[in-house]
C-alpha positions as CSV (number, residue, x, y, z in Angstrom):
1,M,113.1,34.0,-75.6
2,I,114.5,35.2,-79.0
3,V,116.3,38.5,-78.7
4,I,116.9,41.0,-81.5
5,K,120.3,42.6,-81.8
6,N,119.1,45.9,-83.4
7,D,122.6,47.0,-84.1
8,L,123.1,44.0,-86.5
9,C,119.6,43.8,-88.0
10,D,119.5,45.0,-91.6
11,F,115.7,44.6,-91.9
12,C,115.9,42.1,-94.8
13,G,112.7,40.3,-93.7
14,T,114.1,36.8,-94.0
15,C,113.0,36.0,-90.5
16,V,109.5,37.3,-91.1
17,S,109.1,35.0,-94.1
18,V,110.1,31.8,-92.3
19,C,108.1,32.3,-89.1
20,P,105.5,29.5,-89.0
21,V,103.3,31.4,-86.6
22,D,103.6,34.9,-88.1
23,V,104.8,36.6,-84.9
24,I,107.7,38.6,-86.4
25,E,106.9,41.9,-88.1
26,L,108.9,44.8,-89.6
27,Y,107.8,48.2,-88.5
28,E,109.6,50.9,-90.5
29,A,113.1,50.7,-88.9
30,R,112.6,48.0,-86.3
31,L,111.8,44.4,-86.0
32,V,109.2,43.2,-83.5
33,I,108.5,39.7,-82.1
34,D,105.4,38.9,-80.2
35,H,107.0,36.8,-77.5
36,E,103.7,35.6,-76.0
37,K,102.8,33.8,-79.3
38,C,106.3,32.8,-80.3
39,T,106.9,29.0,-80.2
40,E,110.7,29.4,-80.2
41,C,111.1,27.0,-83.2
42,L,114.4,28.9,-83.9
43,K,113.8,29.0,-87.7
44,C,114.3,32.8,-87.6
45,V,117.6,32.4,-85.7
46,K,118.9,29.8,-88.2
47,V,118.1,31.8,-91.3
48,C,119.2,35.3,-90.3
49,P,122.1,36.2,-92.6
50,V,123.6,38.8,-90.2
51,R,123.0,36.8,-87.0
52,A,120.8,39.5,-85.5
53,L,118.6,37.0,-83.7
54,E,119.6,34.8,-80.8
55,I,118.0,32.7,-78.1
56,Q,118.4,34.0,-74.6
57,G,117.5,32.6,-71.3
């Protein structure tokens, strides 16, 4: 599962733009991932400029 470190996220939207299955969305001041539809390709983790996303478990 990909976990969001909210204290690091600056809501730049880079992860949203690279998600091949469109399961990451920005809602005002928070990032949301639909974990049921996420394929865990890790593209979002790799492109995050502030390392606010990580794989867990």
